[in-house]
N, CA, C, O and the ligand as a Tripos MOL2 file, in Angstrom:
@<TRIPOS>MOLECULE
protein
  245   243    62     0     0
PROTEIN
NO_CHARGES

@<TRIPOS>ATOM
      1 N         -58.0870   -0.8080  115.9220 N.3       1 MET1
      2 CA        -57.7300   -1.6340  116.9450 C.3       1 MET1
      3 C         -56.4600   -1.3260  117.6890 C.2       1 MET1
      4 O         -55.6930   -2.2130  118.0630 O.2       1 MET1
      5 N         -56.2730   -0.1270  117.8790 N.am      2 THR2
      6 CA        -55.1030    0.3120  118.5810 C.3       2 THR2
      7 C         -55.5620    0.9170  120.0960 C.2       2 THR2
      8 O         -54.8360    1.6910  120.7190 O.2       2 THR2
      9 N         -56.7130    0.5060  120.5340 N.am      3 ASP3
     10 CA        -57.1020    0.7500  121.8840 C.3       3 ASP3
     11 C         -56.2690    0.3960  122.8670 C.2       3 ASP3
     12 O         -56.0080   -0.8060  122.8100 O.2       3 ASP3
     13 N         -55.7200    0.9890  123.7890 N.am      4 LYS4
     14 CA        -55.0480    0.6190  124.9390 C.3       4 LYS4
     15 C         -55.6940    0.8570  126.3090 C.2       4 LYS4
     16 O         -56.4980    1.7870  126.3710 O.2       4 LYS4
     17 N         -55.4810    0.2350  127.2690 N.am      5 ALA5
     18 CA        -56.0820    0.3440  128.6030 C.3       5 ALA5
     19 C         -55.2400    0.6970  129.5290 C.2       5 ALA5
     20 O         -54.2660   -0.0370  129.6960 O.2       5 ALA5
     21 N         -55.3740    1.7830  130.2850 N.am      6 CYS6
     22 CA        -54.5270    2.3590  131.3240 C.3       6 CYS6
     23 C         -54.3080    1.2970  132.5370 C.2       6 CYS6
     24 O         -55.2410    0.7400  133.1170 O.2       6 CYS6
     25 N         -53.0150    1.1150  132.8120 N.am      7 LYS7
     26 CA        -52.7050    0.0750  133.8220 C.3       7 LYS7
     27 C         -53.0890    0.7260  135.3540 C.2       7 LYS7
     28 O         -53.3220    0.0620  136.3640 O.2       7 LYS7
     29 N         -53.0880    2.0790  135.2490 N.am      8 ASN8
     30 CA        -53.2910    2.8030  136.5390 C.3       8 ASN8
     31 C         -54.8180    2.9030  136.7650 C.2       8 ASN8
     32 O         -55.2010    2.5670  137.8860 O.2       8 ASN8
     33 N         -55.6600    3.2730  135.9620 N.am      9 CYS9
     34 CA        -57.0730    3.5080  136.1860 C.3       9 CYS9
     35 C         -57.9860    2.8080  135.1190 C.2       9 CYS9
     36 O         -59.2050    2.9800  135.1390 O.2       9 CYS9
     37 N         -57.3730    2.0220  134.1950 N.am     10 ARG10
     38 CA        -58.2300    1.1980  133.2120 C.3      10 ARG10
     39 C         -58.8250    2.0120  132.2320 C.2      10 ARG10
     40 O         -59.4230    1.4470  131.3160 O.2      10 ARG10
     41 N         -58.7770    3.0640  132.2570 N.am     11 PHE11
     42 CA        -59.4200    3.7590  131.0930 C.3      11 PHE11
     43 C         -58.9720    3.5530  129.6520 C.2      11 PHE11
     44 O         -57.7650    3.5040  129.4140 O.2      11 PHE11
     45 N         -59.8050    3.4360  128.7460 N.am     12 ILE12
     46 CA        -59.4500    3.0890  127.3760 C.3      12 ILE12
     47 C         -59.3570    4.1850  126.5260 C.2      12 ILE12
     48 O         -60.2200    5.0550  126.4080 O.2      12 ILE12
     49 N         -58.1660    4.1230  125.8650 N.am     13 SER13
     50 CA        -57.8830    5.3580  124.8330 C.3      13 SER13
     51 C         -56.9650    4.8780  123.7860 C.2      13 SER13
     52 O         -56.5440    3.7240  123.8650 O.2      13 SER13
     53 N         -56.6250    5.6150  122.8500 N.am     14 ASN14
     54 CA        -55.6160    5.2430  121.7670 C.3      14 ASN14
     55 C         -54.2300    5.8320  122.0680 C.2      14 ASN14
     56 O         -53.3720    5.9080  121.1880 O.2      14 ASN14
     57 N         -54.0470    6.2070  123.2050 N.am     15 GLY15
     58 CA        -52.6860    6.5460  123.6550 C.3      15 GLY15
     59 C         -52.1060    7.8830  123.0790 C.2      15 GLY15
     60 O         -52.8290    8.6880  122.4920 O.2      15 GLY15
     61 N         -50.8960    8.0620  123.2570 N.am     16 PRO16
     62 CA        -49.9340    7.2080  124.0880 C.3      16 PRO16
     63 C         -49.9470    7.6670  125.7540 C.2      16 PRO16
     64 O         -49.2670    7.1020  126.6100 O.2      16 PRO16
     65 N         -50.7760    8.6940  125.9820 N.am     17 VAL17
     66 CA        -51.1450    9.1630  127.3810 C.3      17 VAL17
     67 C         -52.6480    8.9970  127.6100 C.2      17 VAL17
     68 O         -53.5420    9.2670  126.8070 O.2      17 VAL17
     69 N         -52.7830    8.4540  128.9770 N.am     18 CYS18
     70 CA        -54.1770    8.2710  129.3600 C.3      18 CYS18
     71 C         -54.7620    9.5330  129.6150 C.2      18 CYS18
     72 O         -54.2350   10.2380  130.4750 O.2      18 CYS18
     73 N         -55.9050    9.9950  128.9270 N.am     19 PRO19
     74 CA        -56.5060   11.2440  129.0950 C.3      19 PRO19
     75 C         -57.2490   11.3970  130.4540 C.2      19 PRO19
     76 O         -57.7780   12.4690  130.7470 O.2      19 PRO19
     77 N         -57.2850   10.3110  131.2880 N.am     20 ASN20
     78 CA        -57.9620   10.2590  132.5640 C.3      20 ASN20
     79 C         -57.0960   10.7600  133.6060 C.2      20 ASN20
     80 O         -57.3680   11.7730  134.2500 O.2      20 ASN20
     81 N         -55.9150    9.9660  133.8030 N.am     21 CYS21
     82 CA        -55.0630   10.1460  134.8190 C.3      21 CYS21
     83 C         -53.6430   10.6030  134.3510 C.2      21 CYS21
     84 O         -52.7210   10.7250  135.1580 O.2      21 CYS21
     85 N         -53.4950   10.8710  132.9090 N.am     22 LYS22
     86 CA        -52.1420   11.2970  132.4370 C.3      22 LYS22
     87 C         -51.0570   10.1570  132.6060 C.2      22 LYS22
     88 O         -49.8920   10.4690  132.3610 O.2      22 LYS22
     89 N         -51.2860    9.1050  132.9290 N.am     23 SER23
     90 CA        -50.3430    8.1100  132.9740 C.3      23 SER23
     91 C         -49.9480    7.6020  131.5570 C.2      23 SER23
     92 O         -50.7960    7.6090  130.6640 O.2      23 SER23
     93 N         -48.6920    7.1650  131.3290 N.am     24 THR24
     94 CA        -48.3230    6.5740  130.1290 C.3      24 THR24
     95 C         -48.0940    5.1300  130.1300 C.2      24 THR24
     96 O         -47.6420    4.4950  129.1770 O.2      24 THR24
     97 N         -48.4960    4.5750  131.4640 N.am     25 ASN25
     98 CA        -48.4790    3.1920  131.4950 C.3      25 ASN25
     99 C         -49.7310    2.3610  130.9730 C.2      25 ASN25
    100 O         -50.6300    1.8730  131.6590 O.2      25 ASN25
    101 N         -49.5870    2.3210  129.7270 N.am     26 LEU26
    102 CA        -50.7140    1.6120  128.8590 C.3      26 LEU26
    103 C         -50.5220    0.4180  128.5690 C.2      26 LEU26
    104 O         -49.3480    0.0550  128.4930 O.2      26 LEU26
    105 N         -51.5720   -0.5410  128.3220 N.am     27 SER27
    106 CA        -51.3670   -1.8160  128.0060 C.3      27 SER27
    107 C         -52.3790   -2.1550  126.8540 C.2      27 SER27
    108 O         -53.5420   -1.7540  126.8260 O.2      27 SER27
    109 N         -51.7250   -3.0230  125.8210 N.am     28 ASP28
    110 CA        -52.8800   -3.3580  124.8890 C.3      28 ASP28
    111 C         -53.1510   -4.8250  125.1220 C.2      28 ASP28
    112 O         -53.5330   -5.5150  124.1770 O.2      28 ASP28
    113 N         -52.9810   -5.3310  126.2920 N.am     29 ASP29
    114 CA        -53.4420   -6.7370  126.5520 C.3      29 ASP29
    115 C         -54.3770   -6.4860  127.7650 C.2      29 ASP29
    116 O         -54.0180   -6.5380  128.9410 O.2      29 ASP29
    117 N         -55.6920   -6.1910  127.2920 N.am     30 TRP30
    118 CA        -56.7790   -6.0730  128.2450 C.3      30 TRP30
    119 C         -57.8960   -6.8010  127.6760 C.2      30 TRP30
    120 O         -57.8930   -7.1720  126.5030 O.2      30 TRP30
    121 N         -59.0020   -7.0460  128.6050 N.am     31 SER31
    122 CA        -60.2250   -7.6790  128.1730 C.3      31 SER31
    123 C         -61.4080   -7.0750  128.8950 C.2      31 SER31
    124 O         -61.2540   -6.4380  129.9370 O.2      31 SER31
    125 N         -62.5170   -7.2640  128.3730 N.am     32 GLY32
    126 CA        -63.8040   -6.7910  128.9920 C.3      32 GLY32
    127 C         -63.8120   -5.2600  128.7780 C.2      32 GLY32
    128 O         -62.8090   -4.5600  128.9090 O.2      32 GLY32
    129 N         -65.0950   -4.7840  128.4210 N.am     33 LEU33
    130 CA        -65.2640   -3.4290  128.1860 C.3      33 LEU33
    131 C         -66.5480   -2.8910  128.8980 C.2      33 LEU33
    132 O         -67.6820   -3.3370  128.7270 O.2      33 LEU33
    133 N         -66.2100   -1.9120  129.6820 N.am     34 ILE34
    134 CA        -67.4550   -1.3400  130.5810 C.3      34 ILE34
    135 C         -67.4600    0.1210  130.0570 C.2      34 ILE34
    136 O         -66.4450    0.8070  129.9320 O.2      34 ILE34
    137 N         -68.7920    0.5340  129.7480 N.am     35 VAL35
    138 CA        -69.0390    2.0680  129.3850 C.3      35 VAL35
    139 C         -69.5340    2.5190  130.5750 C.2      35 VAL35
    140 O         -70.4750    1.9300  131.1060 O.2      35 VAL35
    141 N         -68.9990    3.5480  131.0980 N.am     36 ILE36
    142 CA        -69.6420    4.3620  132.2660 C.3      36 ILE36
    143 C         -70.1320    5.7670  131.7960 C.2      36 ILE36
    144 O         -69.3500    6.6220  131.3790 O.2      36 ILE36
    145 N         -71.3720    5.9310  131.8830 N.am     37 MET37
    146 CA        -71.8840    7.2300  131.3590 C.3      37 MET37
    147 C         -71.9840    8.3230  132.5350 C.2      37 MET37
    148 O         -71.6750    9.5080  132.4110 O.2      37 MET37
    149 N         -72.4280    7.7620  133.5930 N.am     38 ASP38
    150 CA        -72.7240    8.5320  134.6530 C.3      38 ASP38
    151 C         -72.0270    7.9370  135.8440 C.2      38 ASP38
    152 O         -72.7000    7.1690  136.5310 O.2      38 ASP38
    153 N         -70.7380    8.1800  136.2080 N.am     39 ALA39
    154 CA        -69.9580    7.5230  137.3260 C.3      39 ALA39
    155 C         -70.5460    7.7540  138.6410 C.2      39 ALA39
    156 O         -70.4100    6.8750  139.4920 O.2      39 ALA39
    157 N         -71.2340    8.9100  138.9400 N.am     40 ALA40
    158 CA        -71.7420    9.2460  140.1630 C.3      40 ALA40
    159 C         -72.9640    8.3280  140.5040 C.2      40 ALA40
    160 O         -73.1480    8.0920  141.6980 O.2      40 ALA40
    161 N         -73.7380    7.8370  139.6690 N.am     41 SER41
    162 CA        -74.8060    7.2130  139.9300 C.3      41 SER41
    163 C         -74.7000    5.5500  139.4430 C.2      41 SER41
    164 O         -75.6560    4.7800  139.3420 O.2      41 SER41
    165 N         -73.4680    5.2850  139.2170 N.am     42 SER42
    166 CA        -73.2990    3.7750  138.8370 C.3      42 SER42
    167 C         -72.6590    3.0100  139.9080 C.2      42 SER42
    168 O         -71.6180    3.3440  140.4740 O.2      42 SER42
    169 N         -73.3190    2.0070  140.1380 N.am     43 GLU43
    170 CA        -72.8280    0.8220  141.1020 C.3      43 GLU43
    171 C         -71.6090    0.3900  140.7450 C.2      43 GLU43
    172 O         -70.6970    0.2250  141.5540 O.2      43 GLU43
    173 N         -71.5060    0.1440  139.3000 N.am     44 VAL44
    174 CA        -70.1870   -0.5660  138.8480 C.3      44 VAL44
    175 C         -69.0050    0.3810  139.0280 C.2      44 VAL44
    176 O         -67.9290    0.0220  139.5070 O.2      44 VAL44
    177 N         -69.2780    1.5990  138.6160 N.am     45 ALA45
    178 CA        -68.2500    2.4510  138.6400 C.3      45 ALA45
    179 C         -67.6540    2.6470  139.9680 C.2      45 ALA45
    180 O         -66.4360    2.7310  140.1250 O.2      45 ALA45
    181 N         -68.6140    2.7300  141.0420 N.am     46 LYS46
    182 CA        -68.3350    2.7490  142.5150 C.3      46 LYS46
    183 C         -67.4360    1.7090  142.7730 C.2      46 LYS46
    184 O         -66.3470    1.9940  143.2710 O.2      46 LYS46
    185 N         -67.7790    0.3040  142.4590 N.am     47 ARG47
    186 CA        -67.1380   -0.7810  142.8310 C.3      47 ARG47
    187 C         -65.5580   -0.7990  142.2350 C.2      47 ARG47
    188 O         -64.6110   -1.2580  142.8750 O.2      47 ARG47
    189 N         -65.4630   -0.2460  140.9660 N.am     48 MET48
    190 CA        -64.1890   -0.1890  140.1950 C.3      48 MET48
    191 C         -63.2640    0.9400  140.6030 C.2      48 MET48
    192 O         -62.1010    1.0710  140.2220 O.2      48 MET48
    193 N         -63.9860    1.8110  141.5030 N.am     49 GLY49
    194 CA        -63.2850    3.0370  141.8510 C.3      49 GLY49
    195 C         -63.3130    4.1260  140.7450 C.2      49 GLY49
    196 O         -62.5660    5.1040  140.7960 O.2      49 GLY49
    197 N         -64.2130    3.9150  139.7320 N.am     50 ILE50
    198 CA        -64.0790    4.9920  138.6970 C.3      50 ILE50
    199 C         -64.9190    6.1690  138.8800 C.2      50 ILE50
    200 O         -66.1110    5.9980  139.1350 O.2      50 ILE50
    201 N         -64.4120    7.4030  138.7750 N.am     51 THR51
    202 CA        -65.0520    8.6320  138.9840 C.3      51 THR51
    203 C         -65.3660    9.6810  137.7570 C.2      51 THR51
    204 O         -65.9410   10.7620  137.8780 O.2      51 THR51
    205 N         -64.8820    9.1380  136.6230 N.am     52 ALA52
    206 CA        -65.1810    9.8990  135.2790 C.3      52 ALA52
    207 C         -65.9120    9.0640  134.4500 C.2      52 ALA52
    208 O         -65.6150    7.8710  134.4990 O.2      52 ALA52
    209 N         -66.8240    9.4200  133.6790 N.am     53 PRO53
    210 CA        -67.2480    8.9150  132.5290 C.3      53 PRO53
    211 C         -66.3280    8.3930  131.3440 C.2      53 PRO53
    212 O         -65.4130    9.0740  130.8810 O.2      53 PRO53
    213 N         -66.6460    7.1510  130.9080 N.am     54 GLY54
    214 CA        -65.6030    6.8310  129.5990 C.3      54 GLY54
    215 C         -65.6950    5.3110  129.3950 C.2      54 GLY54
    216 O         -66.5990    4.6460  129.9010 O.2      54 GLY54
    217 N         -64.8660    4.8680  128.7460 N.am     55 ARG55
    218 CA        -64.8240    3.3650  128.4920 C.3      55 ARG55
    219 C         -63.6410    2.8630  129.3800 C.2      55 ARG55
    220 O         -62.6100    3.5330  129.4370 O.2      55 ARG55
    221 N         -63.7760    1.6730  130.0860 N.am     56 TYR56
    222 CA        -62.8560    1.1200  130.8840 C.3      56 TYR56
    223 C         -62.6200   -0.4060  130.5640 C.2      56 TYR56
    224 O         -63.5610   -1.0060  130.0440 O.2      56 TYR56
    225 N         -61.6600   -0.9670  130.7790 N.am     57 ALA57
    226 CA        -61.2140   -2.4330  130.6560 C.3      57 ALA57
    227 C         -61.6180   -2.9770  131.8990 C.2      57 ALA57
    228 O         -61.4720   -2.2570  132.8870 O.2      57 ALA57
    229 N         -62.1780   -4.2940  132.0640 N.am     58 VAL58
    230 CA        -62.3330   -4.9220  133.2330 C.3      58 VAL58
    231 C         -61.1130   -5.6550  133.7160 C.2      58 VAL58
    232 O         -61.0050   -5.8830  134.9210 O.2      58 VAL58
    233 N         -60.1610   -6.0510  132.8460 N.am     59 ARG59
    234 CA        -58.9330   -6.6190  133.1530 C.3      59 ARG59
    235 C         -57.9110   -6.0460  132.3230 C.2      59 ARG59
    236 O         -58.0420   -5.9120  131.1060 O.2      59 ARG59
    237 N         -56.8420   -5.6910  133.0080 N.am     60 VAL60
    238 CA        -55.4950   -5.0990  132.2870 C.3      60 VAL60
    239 C         -54.4920   -5.9480  132.8460 C.2      60 VAL60
    240 O         -54.3750   -6.1510  134.0550 O.2      60 VAL60
    241 N         -53.7160   -6.4790  131.8890 N.am     61 ARG61
    242 CA        -52.4120   -7.2240  132.3210 C.3      61 ARG61
    243 C         -51.2460   -6.4330  131.8600 C.2      61 ARG61
    244 O         -50.1030   -6.8290  132.0880 O.2      61 ARG61
    245 ZN        -55.3260    6.2800  133.3950 Zn       62 ZN62
@<TRIPOS>BOND
     1     1     2 1
     2     2     3 1
     3     3     4 2
     4     3     5 am
     5     5     6 1
     6     6     7 1
     7     7     8 2
     8     7     9 am
     9     9    10 1
    10    10    11 1
    11    11    12 2
    12    11    13 am
    13    13    14 1
    14    14    15 1
    15    15    16 2
    16    15    17 am
    17    17    18 1
    18    18    19 1
    19    19    20 2
    20    19    21 am
    21    21    22 1
    22    22    23 1
    23    23    24 2
    24    23    25 am
    25    25    26 1
    26    26    27 1
    27    27    28 2
    28    27    29 am
    29    29    30 1
    30    30    31 1
    31    31    32 2
    32    31    33 am
    33    33    34 1
    34    34    35 1
    35    35    36 2
    36    35    37 am
    37    37    38 1
    38    38    39 1
    39    39    40 2
    40    39    41 am
    41    41    42 1
    42    42    43 1
    43    43    44 2
    44    43    45 am
    45    45    46 1
    46    46    47 1
    47    47    48 2
    48    47    49 am
    49    49    50 1
    50    50    51 1
    51    51    52 2
    52    51    53 am
    53    53    54 1
    54    54    55 1
    55    55    56 2
    56    55    57 am
    57    57    58 1
    58    58    59 1
    59    59    60 2
    60    59    61 am
    61    61    62 1
    62    62    63 1
    63    63    64 2
    64    63    65 am
    65    65    66 1
    66    66    67 1
    67    67    68 2
    68    67    69 am
    69    69    70 1
    70    70    71 1
    71    71    72 2
    72    71    73 am
    73    73    74 1
    74    74    75 1
    75    75    76 2
    76    75    77 am
    77    77    78 1
    78    78    79 1
    79    79    80 2
    80    79    81 am
    81    81    82 1
    82    82    83 1
    83    83    84 2
    84    83    85 am
    85    85    86 1
    86    86    87 1
    87    87    88 2
    88    87    89 am
    89    89    90 1
    90    90    91 1
    91    91    92 2
    92    91    93 am
    93    93    94 1
    94    94    95 1
    95    95    96 2
    96    95    97 am
    97    97    98 1
    98    98    99 1
    99    99   100 2
   100    99   101 am
   101   101   102 1
   102   102   103 1
   103   103   104 2
   104   103   105 am
   105   105   106 1
   106   106   107 1
   107   107   108 2
   108   107   109 am
   109   109   110 1
   110   110   111 1
   111   111   112 2
   112   111   113 am
   113   113   114 1
   114   114   115 1
   115   115   116 2
   116   115   117 am
   117   117   118 1
   118   118   119 1
   119   119   120 2
   120   119   121 am
   121   121   122 1
   122   122   123 1
   123   123   124 2
   124   123   125 am
   125   125   126 1
   126   126   127 1
   127   127   128 2
   128   127   129 am
   129   129   130 1
   130   130   131 1
   131   131   132 2
   132   131   133 am
   133   133   134 1
   134   134   135 1
   135   135   136 2
   136   135   137 am
   137   137   138 1
   138   138   139 1
   139   139   140 2
   140   139   141 am
   141   141   142 1
   142   142   143 1
   143   143   144 2
   144   143   145 am
   145   145   146 1
   146   146   147 1
   147   147   148 2
   148   147   149 am
   149   149   150 1
   150   150   151 1
   151   151   152 2
   152   151   153 am
   153   153   154 1
   154   154   155 1
   155   155   156 2
   156   155   157 am
   157   157   158 1
   158   158   159 1
   159   159   160 2
   160   159   161 am
   161   161   162 1
   162   162   163 1
   163   163   164 2
   164   163   165 am
   165   165   166 1
   166   166   167 1
   167   167   168 2
   168   167   169 am
   169   169   170 1
   170   170   171 1
   171   171   172 2
   172   171   173 am
   173   173   174 1
   174   174   175 1
   175   175   176 2
   176   175   177 am
   177   177   178 1
   178   178   179 1
   179   179   180 2
   180   179   181 am
   181   181   182 1
   182   182   183 1
   183   183   184 2
   184   183   185 am
   185   185   186 1
   186   186   187 1
   187   187   188 2
   188   187   189 am
   189   189   190 1
   190   190   191 1
   191   191   192 2
   192   191   193 am
   193   193   194 1
   194   194   195 1
   195   195   196 2
   196   195   197 am
   197   197   198 1
   198   198   199 1
   199   199   200 2
   200   199   201 am
   201   201   202 1
   202   202   203 1
   203   203   204 2
   204   203   205 am
   205   205   206 1
   206   206   207 1
   207   207   208 2
   208   207   209 am
   209   209   210 1
   210   210   211 1
   211   211   212 2
   212   211   213 am
   213   213   214 1
   214   214   215 1
   215   215   216 2
   216   215   217 am
   217   217   218 1
   218   218   219 1
   219   219   220 2
   220   219   221 am
   221   221   222 1
   222   222   223 1
   223   223   224 2
   224   223   225 am
   225   225   226 1
   226   226   227 1
   227   227   228 2
   228   227   229 am
   229   229   230 1
   230   230   231 1
   231   231   232 2
   232   231   233 am
   233   233   234 1
   234   234   235 1
   235   235   236 2
   236   235   237 am
   237   237   238 1
   238   238   239 1
   239   239   240 2
   240   239   241 am
   241   241   242 1
   242   242   243 1
   243   243   244 2
@<TRIPOS>SUBSTRUCTURE
     1 MET1         2 RESIDUE 1 A MET
     2 THR2         6 RESIDUE 1 A THR
     3 ASP3        10 RESIDUE 1 A ASP
     4 LYS4        14 RESIDUE 1 A LYS
     5 ALA5        18 RESIDUE 1 A ALA
     6 CYS6        22 RESIDUE 1 A CYS
     7 LYS7        26 RESIDUE 1 A LYS
     8 ASN8        30 RESIDUE 1 A ASN
     9 CYS9        34 RESIDUE 1 A CYS
    10 ARG10       38 RESIDUE 1 A ARG
    11 PHE11       42 RESIDUE 1 A PHE
    12 ILE12       46 RESIDUE 1 A ILE
    13 SER13       50 RESIDUE 1 A SER
    14 ASN14       54 RESIDUE 1 A ASN
    15 GLY15       58 RESIDUE 1 A GLY
    16 PRO16       62 RESIDUE 1 A PRO
    17 VAL17       66 RESIDUE 1 A VAL
    18 CYS18       70 RESIDUE 1 A CYS
    19 PRO19       74 RESIDUE 1 A PRO
    20 ASN20       78 RESIDUE 1 A ASN
    21 CYS21       82 RESIDUE 1 A CYS
    22 LYS22       86 RESIDUE 1 A LYS
    23 SER23       90 RESIDUE 1 A SER
    24 THR24       94 RESIDUE 1 A THR
    25 ASN25       98 RESIDUE 1 A ASN
    26 LEU26      102 RESIDUE 1 A LEU
    27 SER27      106 RESIDUE 1 A SER
    28 ASP28      110 RESIDUE 1 A ASP
    29 ASP29      114 RESIDUE 1 A ASP
    30 TRP30      118 RESIDUE 1 A TRP
    31 SER31      122 RESIDUE 1 A SER
    32 GLY32      126 RESIDUE 1 A GLY
    33 LEU33      130 RESIDUE 1 A LEU
    34 ILE34      134 RESIDUE 1 A ILE
    35 VAL35      138 RESIDUE 1 A VAL
    36 ILE36      142 RESIDUE 1 A ILE
    37 MET37      146 RESIDUE 1 A MET
    38 ASP38      150 RESIDUE 1 A ASP
    39 ALA39      154 RESIDUE 1 A ALA
    40 ALA40      158 RESIDUE 1 A ALA
    41 SER41      162 RESIDUE 1 A SER
    42 SER42      166 RESIDUE 1 A SER
    43 GLU43      170 RESIDUE 1 A GLU
    44 VAL44      174 RESIDUE 1 A VAL
    45 ALA45      178 RESIDUE 1 A ALA
    46 LYS46      182 RESIDUE 1 A LYS
    47 ARG47      186 RESIDUE 1 A ARG
    48 MET48      190 RESIDUE 1 A MET
    49 GLY49      194 RESIDUE 1 A GLY
    50 ILE50      198 RESIDUE 1 A ILE
    51 THR51      202 RESIDUE 1 A THR
    52 ALA52      206 RESIDUE 1 A ALA
    53 PRO53      210 RESIDUE 1 A PRO
    54 GLY54      214 RESIDUE 1 A GLY
    55 ARG55      218 RESIDUE 1 A ARG
    56 TYR56      222 RESIDUE 1 A TYR
    57 ALA57      226 RESIDUE 1 A ALA
    58 VAL58      230 RESIDUE 1 A VAL
    59 ARG59      234 RESIDUE 1 A ARG
    60 VAL60      238 RESIDUE 1 A VAL
    61 ARG61      242 RESIDUE 1 A ARG
    62 ZN62       245 GROUP 0 **** ****
């Protein structure tokens, strides 16, 4: 339960650096989980501005 969400791109990892955008601005206060398998063909990914496959938080505080 050490998963953290990136405040910059919402990518979920176990830190301390976001593997997606290299930001260290991570939060453990997040909710909702979206798994993106194929960002190019996902409407949800497009709407959220996601370009790489992975797990993402819906909301990050
Ligand atoms: Zn990030």
